C-alpha positions in Angstrom: -37.0 -102.6 27.6 -37.2 -102.8 31.4 -38.8 -99.6 32.7 -38.5 -100.8 36.3 -34.8 -99.9 36.5 -35.6 -96.2 35.9 -38.2 -96.2 38.6 -35.8 -97.9 41.0 -33.2 -95.3 40.2 -35.7 -92.5 40.8 -36.7 -94.0 44.1 -33.1 -94.3 45.2 -32.5 -90.7 44.3 -35.6 -89.6 46.2 -34.4 -91.5 49.2 -30.9 -89.9 49.0 -32.5 -86.5 48.8 -34.8 -87.3 51.7 -31.7 -88.4 53.8 -29.8 -85.2 52.8 -32.8 -83.0 53.7 -33.1 -84.7 57.1 -29.4 -84.1 57.7 -29.8 -80.4 56.8 -32.8 -80.0 59.0 -30.9 -81.5 61.9 -27.9 -79.3 61.3 -29.9 -76.1 60.8 -32.0 -77.0 63.8 -28.9 -76.5 65.9 -27.9 -73.2 64.3 -28.8 -69.9 65.9 -30.3 -66.9 64.1 -30.4 -63.4 65.5 -32.2 -60.3 64.6 -32.6 -56.8 66.2 -35.0 -54.0 66.0 -34.9 -50.4 67.1 -31.2 -50.1 66.4 -30.4 -53.0 68.8 -32.9 -52.1 71.4 -34.5 -55.6 71.1 -32.5 -58.6 70.0 -34.0 -62.0 69.6 -32.2 -65.3 69.0 -34.0 -68.4 67.6 -32.8 -71.7 66.3 -33.5 -73.5 63.0 -36.3 -75.4 64.7 -38.2 -72.1 65.0 -37.8 -71.9 68.8 -36.9 -68.7 70.5 -33.7 -69.2 72.6 -33.0 -65.7 73.9 -34.3 -62.2 74.0 -32.4 -59.1 75.1 -34.1 -55.8 75.8 -32.1 -52.6 76.5 -33.5 -51.5 79.9 -33.1 -47.9 79.0 -36.0 -48.1 76.6 -38.4 -49.7 79.0 -41.1 -46.9 79.3 -44.1 -48.1 81.3 -46.2 -45.5 79.4 -45.3 -47.0 76.0 -45.3 -50.8 76.4 -46.9 -51.1 72.9 -43.8 -49.9 71.2 -41.6 -52.4 73.1 -44.1 -55.2 72.2 -44.0 -54.3 68.6 -40.2 -54.4 68.6 -40.2 -57.8 70.2 -42.6 -59.2 67.6 -40.6 -57.6 64.8 -37.2 -58.9 66.0 -38.7 -62.4 66.5 -40.3 -62.5 63.1 -37.1 -61.4 61.5 -35.0 -64.0 63.2 -37.6 -66.7 62.4 -37.5 -65.6 58.7 -33.7 -65.9 58.6 -33.9 -69.4 59.9 -36.7 -70.3 57.4 -34.7 -68.8 54.5 -31.6 -70.8 55.4 -33.6 -74.0 55.6 -35.4 -73.3 52.2 -32.1 -72.5 50.5 -30.4 -75.6 51.8 -33.3 -77.8 50.7 -33.5 -76.1 47.3 -29.7 -76.8 46.9 -30.4 -80.5 47.5 -33.5 -80.8 45.2 -32.2 -78.5 42.5 -35.2 -76.3 43.0 -37.7 -79.0 42.3 -40.8 -79.1 44.5 -41.0 -82.7 45.5 -44.0 -83.6 47.7 -43.1 -85.6 50.8 -39.4 -84.7 50.9 -39.7 -81.7 53.2 
């Protein structure tokens, strides 16, 4: 019995998974994810590379006496958009790996 063939096959499968994951990372890196807080008062757009691309703030809510509320909405919208991007990436990788946690592939 030659056990080397099984190892070769596993290595080939791991390389294929790694290639698919890299393709998914590149594709999702180009996707945009948006989230809003305050009923649309603050809207943030990020990409799959976890970079903020845009922020929109309704000027009618800019109260110089309550900057803290606006700051909290910006942080909240940003975190929600980043979470959407991370969830998409995790789901796509899980689809490729069948839910297995394979060190070094992600």
